[in-house]
LUMDO-372733 format. One line per 4 residues: number of its first residue (from 1); their letters; for each residue x, y, z of N, C-alpha, C. Coordinates in Angstrom, 2 decimals, always signed. Example, Ala and Ser with C-alpha at 12.3 -4.5 7.8 and 13.67 -1.06 7.14 Angstrom:
REM residues 2
1) AS) +13.19,-5.69,+7.80,+12.30,-4.50,+7.80,+13.20,-3.30,+7.80 ~ +12.85,-2.25,+7.08,+13.67,-1.06,+7.14,+12.90,+0.03,+7.87
END
This chain:
REM residues 199
1) MMLL) -9.90,-0.41,+2.70,-8.72,-0.48,+2.13,-8.75,-0.02,+0.67 ~ -9.57,-0.88,+0.02,-9.78,-0.53,-1.46,-10.23,+0.59,-1.92 ~ -11.12,+1.11,-1.11,-11.88,+2.30,-1.40,-10.93,+3.32,-1.22 ~ -9.90,+3.23,-0.23,-8.95,+4.33,+0.01,-8.11,+4.34,-1.17
5) WACA) -7.80,+2.95,-1.76,-6.73,+3.09,-2.81,-7.42,+3.74,-4.16 ~ -8.99,+3.36,-4.27,-9.70,+3.82,-5.44,-9.55,+5.40,-5.35 ~ -9.85,+6.09,-4.16,-9.87,+7.47,-3.92,-8.31,+7.83,-4.18 ~ -7.25,+7.25,-3.98,-6.06,+7.81,-4.04,-5.63,+7.72,-5.50
9) GIPL) -6.18,+6.92,-6.38,-5.86,+7.14,-7.87,-6.18,+8.62,-8.05 ~ -7.50,+9.08,-7.53,-7.63,+10.63,-8.15,-6.75,+11.72,-8.05 ~ -6.15,+11.83,-6.88,-5.24,+13.02,-6.79,-3.94,+12.46,-7.46 ~ -3.37,+11.28,-7.32,-2.30,+10.70,-8.00,-2.45,+10.68,-9.36
13) GVYN) -3.44,+10.62,-10.13,-3.60,+10.77,-11.45,-3.49,+12.13,-11.80 ~ -4.24,+13.12,-11.00,-4.09,+14.61,-11.36,-2.60,+14.88,-11.38 ~ -2.10,+14.37,-10.26,-0.55,+14.98,-10.09,+0.40,+14.46,-11.40 ~ +0.11,+13.26,-11.64,+0.94,+12.35,-12.80,+0.70,+13.29,-14.01
17) IVEN) -0.50,+13.72,-14.16,-0.99,+14.23,-15.59,-0.58,+15.62,-15.65 ~ -0.72,+16.57,-14.36,-0.39,+17.86,-14.51,+1.22,+17.89,-14.62 ~ +2.12,+17.19,-13.99,+3.34,+17.21,-13.88,+3.98,+16.65,-15.30 ~ +3.17,+16.37,-16.15,+3.74,+15.62,-17.56,+4.72,+14.52,-17.35
21) FNVA) +4.09,+13.55,-16.43,+4.75,+12.45,-16.24,+4.88,+11.47,-17.59 ~ +5.52,+10.28,-17.75,+5.38,+9.61,-18.93,+4.13,+8.87,-18.91 ~ +3.73,+8.35,-20.08,+2.49,+7.86,-20.26,+2.00,+6.72,-19.17 ~ +3.11,+5.85,-18.91,+3.05,+4.59,-18.18,+2.48,+5.30,-16.52
25) LRIQ) +3.10,+6.28,-16.02,+2.79,+6.70,-14.78,+1.37,+7.65,-14.93 ~ +1.17,+8.04,-15.98,-0.28,+8.68,-16.28,-1.51,+7.77,-16.08 ~ -1.12,+6.56,-16.80,-2.15,+5.25,-16.83,-2.42,+4.74,-15.65 ~ -1.26,+4.42,-14.83,-1.29,+3.71,-13.82,-2.24,+4.02,-12.59
29) PQIL) -2.21,+5.37,-12.39,-3.48,+5.66,-11.13,-4.82,+5.45,-11.69 ~ -5.07,+5.39,-13.05,-6.44,+4.95,-13.51,-6.63,+3.75,-13.40 ~ -5.56,+2.71,-13.53,-5.57,+1.28,-13.27,-5.82,+0.86,-11.82 ~ -5.21,+1.70,-10.98,-5.52,+1.55,-9.57,-6.78,+1.87,-9.14
33) TFLS) -7.24,+2.93,-9.66,-8.76,+3.25,-9.19,-9.81,+2.08,-9.60 ~ -9.47,+1.54,-11.09,-10.40,+0.69,-11.61,-10.57,-0.54,-10.61 ~ -9.13,-1.23,-10.56,-9.09,-2.46,-9.91,-9.51,-2.29,-8.59 ~ -9.44,-1.31,-7.82,-9.83,-1.03,-6.52,-11.13,-0.99,-6.49
37) LVTW) -11.91,-0.23,-7.33,-13.20,-0.32,-7.35,-13.87,-1.75,-7.67 ~ -13.31,-2.53,-8.50,-13.84,-3.76,-8.92,-13.55,-4.51,-7.50 ~ -12.52,-4.50,-6.91,-12.23,-5.39,-5.85,-13.10,-5.08,-4.66 ~ -13.29,-3.73,-4.44,-14.41,-3.19,-3.56,-15.65,-3.74,-3.68
41) IQCK) -16.22,-3.74,-4.72,-17.85,-4.00,-5.09,-17.63,-5.59,-4.97 ~ -16.65,-6.17,-5.40,-16.70,-7.91,-5.23,-16.69,-8.12,-3.88 ~ -15.89,-7.28,-2.92,-16.42,-7.67,-1.35,-17.60,-7.45,-1.12 ~ -18.44,-6.49,-1.65,-19.94,-6.35,-1.21,-20.73,-7.35,-1.81
45) YYGN) -20.40,-7.80,-3.05,-21.10,-8.80,-3.65,-21.22,-10.12,-2.97 ~ -19.81,-10.56,-2.67,-19.55,-11.93,-2.06,-19.77,-11.89,-0.65 ~ -19.20,-10.73,+0.17,-19.13,-10.65,+1.73,-20.26,-10.39,+2.13 ~ -20.93,-9.08,+1.47,-22.33,-8.45,+1.96,-23.43,-9.04,+1.47
49) KWPW) -23.38,-10.09,+0.52,-24.18,-10.74,-0.23,-25.06,-9.62,-1.24 ~ -24.49,-8.30,-1.52,-25.38,-7.76,-2.52,-25.64,-8.31,-3.68 ~ -26.88,-7.91,-4.27,-27.19,-8.56,-5.37,-26.39,-7.92,-6.83 ~ -26.20,-8.65,-7.77,-25.37,-7.80,-8.64,-26.24,-6.63,-9.40
53) TKSA) -27.37,-6.58,-9.32,-28.02,-5.05,-9.78,-27.66,-4.24,-8.93 ~ -27.79,-4.35,-7.72,-27.31,-3.31,-6.58,-25.82,-2.86,-6.52 ~ -24.85,-3.88,-6.86,-23.53,-3.75,-7.00,-23.20,-2.94,-8.24 ~ -23.71,-3.26,-9.35,-23.67,-2.27,-10.68,-24.12,-1.01,-10.47
57) AIVT) -25.38,-0.95,-10.06,-25.94,+0.53,-9.74,-25.11,+1.48,-8.89 ~ -24.22,+0.95,-7.87,-23.58,+1.56,-7.12,-22.32,+2.17,-7.52 ~ -21.67,+0.71,-8.22,-20.01,+1.10,-8.51,-20.05,+1.98,-9.83 ~ -20.88,+1.97,-10.88,-20.82,+2.61,-11.85,-21.04,+4.03,-11.81
61) PVAA) -21.96,+4.49,-11.10,-21.90,+6.06,-10.72,-20.88,+6.55,-9.80 ~ -20.05,+5.68,-9.11,-18.96,+6.14,-8.26,-17.91,+6.32,-8.96 ~ -17.75,+5.24,-9.90,-16.56,+5.33,-10.97,-16.83,+6.46,-12.04 ~ -17.96,+6.84,-12.37,-18.09,+7.95,-13.13,-17.90,+9.41,-12.37
65) VMGG) -18.28,+9.53,-11.37,-17.92,+10.60,-10.32,-16.39,+10.98,-10.12 ~ -15.87,+9.66,-9.75,-14.48,+9.79,-9.66,-13.92,+10.22,-11.09 ~ -14.08,+9.78,-12.13,-13.41,+10.20,-13.34,-13.75,+11.35,-13.64 ~ -15.03,+11.89,-13.36,-15.39,+13.49,-13.71,-14.54,+14.38,-12.75
69) IECG) -14.44,+14.04,-11.53,-13.61,+14.77,-10.51,-12.17,+14.88,-11.22 ~ -11.55,+13.67,-11.52,-10.06,+13.73,-11.99,-9.95,+14.65,-13.06 ~ -10.94,+14.55,-14.12,-10.89,+15.33,-15.43,-10.91,+16.81,-14.90 ~ -11.87,+17.18,-14.17,-12.06,+18.62,-13.84,-10.74,+19.28,-13.14
73) LVFA) -10.27,+18.44,-12.27,-9.06,+18.70,-11.40,-7.98,+19.06,-12.38 ~ -7.75,+18.01,-13.23,-6.62,+18.21,-14.37,-6.79,+19.70,-15.03 ~ -7.77,+19.84,-15.41,-8.03,+21.27,-16.29,-7.83,+22.40,-15.15 ~ -8.55,+22.20,-13.97,-8.47,+23.53,-13.05,-6.85,+23.73,-12.63
77) LRRG) -6.29,+22.51,-12.43,-4.81,+22.70,-11.76,-3.88,+23.17,-13.04 ~ -3.98,+22.75,-14.23,-3.31,+23.26,-15.34,-3.55,+24.75,-15.57 ~ -4.77,+25.26,-15.39,-5.20,+26.54,-15.47,-4.45,+27.42,-14.26 ~ -4.37,+26.75,-13.15,-3.78,+27.41,-12.01,-2.24,+27.66,-12.26
81) RDNH) -1.74,+26.42,-12.98,-0.12,+26.61,-12.84,+0.13,+27.53,-14.06 ~ -0.59,+27.60,-14.99,-0.60,+28.88,-15.96,-0.39,+30.01,-15.41 ~ -1.24,+30.40,-14.24,-1.29,+31.50,-13.43,-0.13,+31.51,-12.33 ~ +0.72,+30.48,-12.29,+1.84,+30.49,-11.16,+1.18,+30.31,-9.96
85) VDWP) +0.13,+29.49,-9.86,-0.35,+28.83,-8.59,-0.17,+27.58,-8.47 ~ +0.98,+26.98,-7.63,+1.50,+25.66,-7.74,+0.93,+24.86,-6.36 ~ +0.51,+25.41,-5.41,+0.07,+24.85,-4.20,-0.93,+23.85,-4.37 ~ -2.00,+24.00,-5.29,-2.74,+22.85,-5.46,-2.21,+21.45,-6.09
89) VTFM) -1.46,+21.85,-6.78,-0.46,+20.31,-7.51,+0.10,+19.78,-6.36 ~ +0.98,+20.25,-5.38,+1.55,+20.02,-4.17,+0.43,+19.19,-3.44 ~ -0.62,+19.80,-3.27,-1.57,+19.15,-2.55,-2.05,+17.75,-2.84 ~ -2.36,+17.92,-4.09,-2.71,+16.47,-4.83,-1.54,+15.48,-4.49
93) AVLS) -0.27,+15.74,-4.66,+0.96,+14.89,-4.28,+0.75,+14.49,-3.01 ~ +0.60,+15.16,-2.06,+0.57,+14.94,-0.47,-0.82,+14.09,-0.20 ~ -1.90,+14.57,-0.89,-2.96,+13.78,-0.52,-2.97,+12.41,-1.10 ~ -2.30,+12.32,-2.13,-2.53,+10.76,-2.78,-1.29,+10.00,-1.90
97) ACLL) -0.33,+10.59,-1.35,+0.52,+9.82,-0.68,-0.06,+9.37,+0.46 ~ -0.67,+10.07,+1.27,-1.43,+10.00,+2.50,-2.60,+8.78,+2.29 ~ -3.16,+8.86,+1.23,-4.47,+8.01,+0.90,-3.81,+6.50,+0.84 ~ -2.62,+6.49,-0.26,-1.94,+5.22,-0.28,-1.49,+4.68,+0.87
101) CAGV) -0.67,+5.46,+1.72,-0.18,+5.04,+2.89,-1.11,+4.42,+3.99 ~ -2.24,+5.39,+4.03,-3.40,+4.72,+4.86,-3.89,+3.27,+4.35 ~ -4.00,+3.12,+3.17,-4.52,+2.00,+2.96,-3.43,+0.67,+3.27 ~ -2.19,+1.12,+3.15,-1.33,-0.17,+3.63,-1.17,-0.18,+5.08
105) LRHY) -1.18,+1.05,+5.91,-1.27,+0.90,+7.21,-2.45,+0.12,+7.97 ~ -3.59,-0.23,+7.13,-4.54,-1.13,+7.59,-3.77,-2.62,+7.85 ~ -3.14,-2.96,+7.06,-2.13,-4.04,+7.29,-1.54,-3.98,+8.79 ~ -0.78,-3.02,+8.76,-0.19,-2.91,+10.33,-1.01,-2.92,+11.39
109) WDIY) -2.36,-2.50,+11.29,-3.30,-2.44,+12.36,-3.64,-4.06,+12.41 ~ -3.95,-4.47,+11.48,-4.51,-5.79,+11.38,-3.29,-6.69,+12.17 ~ -2.11,-6.50,+11.89,-1.05,-7.26,+12.41,-0.97,-7.03,+13.82 ~ -1.10,-6.01,+14.30,-1.01,-5.49,+15.72,-2.29,-6.08,+16.25
113) KERT) -3.36,-5.93,+15.81,-4.56,-6.44,+16.58,-4.47,-7.95,+16.73 ~ -4.24,-8.55,+15.73,-4.30,-10.09,+15.62,-3.12,-10.74,+15.93 ~ -1.84,-10.15,+16.13,-0.46,-10.42,+16.53,-0.02,-11.75,+15.50 ~ -0.45,-11.62,+14.33,+0.04,-12.69,+13.38,-0.05,-11.87,+12.02
117) VRGI) +0.43,-12.60,+10.99,+0.53,-12.18,+9.57,-0.67,-12.97,+8.88 ~ -1.15,-14.02,+9.53,-2.15,-14.73,+8.85,-3.17,-14.15,+8.13 ~ -3.61,-14.29,+6.90,-4.52,-13.83,+5.86,-3.94,-12.51,+5.00 ~ -2.78,-12.31,+5.42,-2.05,-11.26,+4.49,-1.47,-11.91,+3.33
121) SFIF) -1.71,-11.70,+2.07,-1.29,-12.16,+0.94,+0.23,-11.58,+0.47 ~ +1.20,-12.29,+0.92,+2.63,-11.79,+0.49,+2.78,-11.66,-0.93 ~ +2.14,-12.39,-1.78,+2.28,-12.50,-3.28,+1.86,-10.96,-3.82 ~ +0.48,-10.67,-3.10,-0.02,-9.42,-3.47,+0.92,-8.20,-3.04
125) VGID) +1.47,-8.27,-1.83,+2.45,-7.37,-1.04,+3.52,-7.22,-1.96 ~ +4.04,-8.25,-2.46,+5.29,-8.23,-3.59,+5.00,-7.66,-4.61 ~ +3.66,-8.04,-5.30,+3.53,-7.27,-6.54,+3.23,-5.82,-6.29 ~ +2.54,-5.34,-5.23,+2.37,-4.13,-5.21,+3.68,-3.15,-4.74
129) AMGD) +4.60,-3.85,-4.24,+5.98,-3.38,-3.86,+6.81,-3.14,-5.09 ~ +6.68,-4.03,-5.91,+7.41,-4.26,-7.22,+7.01,-3.09,-7.93 ~ +5.50,-2.66,-7.99,+5.06,-1.81,-8.74,+5.57,-0.48,-8.32 ~ +5.59,-0.09,-7.06,+6.06,+1.01,-6.28,+7.56,+1.14,-6.79
133) LTSL) +8.29,+0.26,-6.65,+9.75,+0.19,-7.19,+9.84,+0.66,-8.40 ~ +9.31,-0.06,-9.57,+9.43,+0.34,-10.95,+8.93,+1.83,-11.20 ~ +7.93,+2.20,-10.45,+7.27,+3.57,-10.44,+8.42,+4.51,-9.90 ~ +9.31,+4.21,-8.73,+10.31,+5.12,-8.61,+11.35,+5.09,-9.52
137) ISVC) +11.68,+4.24,-10.22,+12.93,+3.98,-11.26,+12.15,+5.04,-12.36 ~ +10.60,+4.93,-12.76,+10.40,+5.47,-13.88,+10.48,+7.21,-13.68 ~ +10.10,+7.41,-12.30,+10.19,+8.87,-11.96,+11.82,+9.34,-12.04 ~ +12.58,+8.54,-11.59,+14.07,+8.86,-11.75,+14.56,+9.20,-13.06
141) FQPH) +13.87,+8.49,-14.18,+14.35,+8.79,-15.52,+13.51,+9.96,-16.27 ~ +12.71,+10.65,-15.35,+12.09,+11.65,-15.77,+12.98,+12.78,-16.35 ~ +12.87,+13.76,-17.34,+13.54,+14.86,-17.89,+14.24,+15.33,-16.42 ~ +13.22,+15.88,-15.40,+13.38,+16.63,-14.43,+13.02,+15.69,-13.05
145) LDIL) +14.10,+15.46,-12.19,+13.60,+14.79,-11.12,+12.74,+15.34,-10.23 ~ +11.64,+14.34,-10.08,+10.45,+15.13,-9.27,+10.50,+14.52,-7.89 ~ +10.79,+15.54,-6.84,+10.86,+14.87,-5.48,+9.58,+14.30,-5.08 ~ +8.42,+15.01,-5.13,+7.21,+14.59,-4.71,+6.91,+13.25,-5.25
149) GLVI) +7.07,+13.08,-6.47,+6.82,+11.70,-6.99,+7.70,+10.51,-6.31 ~ +8.93,+10.90,-5.96,+9.63,+10.13,-5.19,+8.90,+9.75,-3.77 ~ +8.74,+10.88,-3.12,+7.98,+10.77,-1.98,+6.65,+9.81,-2.04 ~ +5.70,+10.14,-3.05,+4.60,+9.44,-3.33,+4.94,+7.82,-3.34
153) YGSE) +5.85,+7.43,-4.16,+5.91,+5.94,-4.34,+6.99,+5.52,-3.38 ~ +7.83,+6.23,-2.71,+8.82,+5.62,-1.95,+8.26,+5.59,-0.33 ~ +7.13,+6.26,-0.20,+6.64,+6.22,+1.29,+5.87,+4.81,+1.26 ~ +5.22,+4.62,+0.18,+4.18,+3.43,+0.16,+5.29,+2.21,+0.22
157) LVLW) +6.30,+2.17,-0.69,+7.30,+1.09,-0.68,+7.93,+0.72,+0.69 ~ +8.12,+1.67,+1.19,+8.79,+1.53,+2.78,+7.84,+0.84,+3.67 ~ +6.69,+1.17,+3.45,+5.66,+0.47,+4.24,+5.14,-0.86,+3.94 ~ +5.44,-0.96,+2.51,+5.45,-2.54,+2.09,+6.50,-3.45,+2.45
161) LGVF) +7.71,-2.79,+2.45,+8.67,-3.40,+3.34,+8.69,-3.76,+4.54 ~ +7.95,-2.94,+5.22,+7.65,-3.06,+6.62,+6.57,-4.12,+6.74 ~ +5.95,-4.29,+5.99,+5.03,-5.48,+6.20,+5.59,-6.86,+5.85 ~ +6.55,-6.78,+5.09,+7.60,-7.88,+4.86,+8.39,-8.28,+6.14
165) ACGG) +8.82,-7.28,+6.58,+9.40,-7.34,+7.82,+8.55,-7.74,+9.15 ~ +7.53,-7.58,+9.05,+6.52,-8.02,+10.21,+6.18,-9.53,+9.90 ~ +6.04,-9.88,+8.56,+6.03,-11.36,+8.30,+7.05,-12.09,+8.68 ~ +8.20,-11.67,+8.33,+9.49,-12.57,+8.88,+9.62,-12.58,+10.34
169) YCKT) +9.22,-11.59,+11.02,+9.40,-11.51,+12.51,+8.28,-12.36,+13.07 ~ +7.15,-12.67,+12.66,+6.03,-13.03,+13.16,+5.98,-14.65,+12.95 ~ +6.90,-15.03,+11.70,+7.06,-16.27,+11.55,+8.23,-17.11,+11.87 ~ +9.03,-16.15,+12.50,+10.26,-16.58,+13.41,+10.12,-17.02,+14.77
173) PHQS) +10.18,-18.40,+15.17,+9.86,-18.81,+16.38,+10.65,-17.77,+17.53 ~ +9.98,-17.40,+18.55,+10.41,-16.62,+19.44,+10.35,-17.35,+20.97 ~ +11.25,-17.18,+21.98,+11.01,-17.47,+23.27,+11.05,-16.60,+24.27 ~ +10.46,-16.37,+25.49,+10.42,-15.44,+26.13,+11.89,-15.56,+27.03
177) PDRQ) +12.55,-14.65,+27.63,+13.75,-14.78,+28.60,+13.76,-16.06,+29.39 ~ +12.56,-16.11,+30.08,+12.46,-17.14,+31.15,+12.29,-18.55,+30.50 ~ +11.89,-18.71,+29.47,+11.75,-19.93,+28.70,+13.25,-20.33,+28.11 ~ +13.91,-19.30,+27.59,+15.41,-19.43,+27.18,+16.24,-19.99,+28.26
181) FSTL) +15.98,-19.38,+29.46,+16.88,-19.48,+30.48,+16.55,-20.94,+31.14 ~ +15.21,-21.27,+31.01,+15.00,-22.79,+31.30,+15.65,-24.00,+30.57 ~ +15.35,-23.43,+29.33,+16.21,-24.36,+28.14,+17.59,-24.55,+28.26 ~ +18.13,-23.37,+28.48,+19.62,-23.50,+28.95,+20.04,-24.19,+30.06
185) AAAA) +19.30,-24.06,+30.91,+19.46,-24.79,+32.28,+19.45,-26.32,+32.13 ~ +18.10,-26.60,+31.26,+18.02,-28.03,+31.20,+19.15,-28.72,+30.21 ~ +19.70,-27.90,+29.20,+20.69,-28.53,+28.58,+22.06,-28.65,+29.34 ~ +22.27,-27.76,+30.23,+23.46,-27.73,+31.24,+23.34,-28.83,+32.02
189) DGKA) +22.12,-29.18,+32.76,+21.86,-30.15,+33.59,+22.02,-31.59,+32.80 ~ +21.55,-31.52,+31.53,+21.64,-32.69,+30.77,+23.24,-33.15,+30.68 ~ +23.82,-32.11,+30.20,+25.43,-32.51,+30.19,+26.02,-32.80,+31.45 ~ +25.53,-32.39,+32.46,+26.30,-32.62,+33.85,+25.75,-34.45,+34.17
193) RMRE) +24.70,-34.59,+33.82,+24.09,-35.96,+33.85,+25.24,-37.06,+33.15 ~ +25.34,-36.53,+31.86,+26.03,-37.51,+30.93,+27.49,-37.61,+31.47 ~ +28.05,-36.39,+31.94,+29.41,-36.57,+32.42,+29.34,-37.67,+33.57 ~ +28.52,-37.61,+34.51,+28.36,-38.34,+35.67,+28.05,-39.89,+35.37
197) CAK) +27.41,-40.29,+34.15,+27.21,-41.56,+33.71,+28.65,-41.95,+33.11 ~ +29.32,-40.99,+32.54,+30.59,-41.46,+31.70,+31.62,-41.96,+32.92 ~ +31.63,-41.13,+34.08,+32.25,-41.76,+35.08,+32.06,-42.99,+35.80
END
């Protein structure tokens, strides 16, 4: 999941820069990639027991390659836009939205498989959802409303809200119809006995 988000930061950063979004939206994908890579390598270090030398030797070139790819794509897509070739920019938007959503959908798979939301940090979910919401607001205040930008952040926000809904559903006690019927029958029987005792 973290590696997906790290990869998502590349096309997202390219799109936000080429579309001349505000500074906050240009920096945000870089922070996303950096933090996702740090979290990913921490999972390898603590979970897979990688030594710190191996962790640093892997994450450093990966980060450098990602940065180089993003930088190259920015120059290439700007050159293409100057020549009235816009489809690569649209592709970056679609790719970033797909990768971001794929990272969130991992939670849906875990919820479906485990039939519980245990292990999901709703503080993290709330922070990420708030980030998408503020990004949506920021896109709305651009000089020109960018529909693809709304789709990128809006699609992930909807999925995060779905995770919240799953959490509320899983934490609400549910009874099967048979159990509900037996509970109602027992209550009715109890009331009947109380009336008989009153007589």
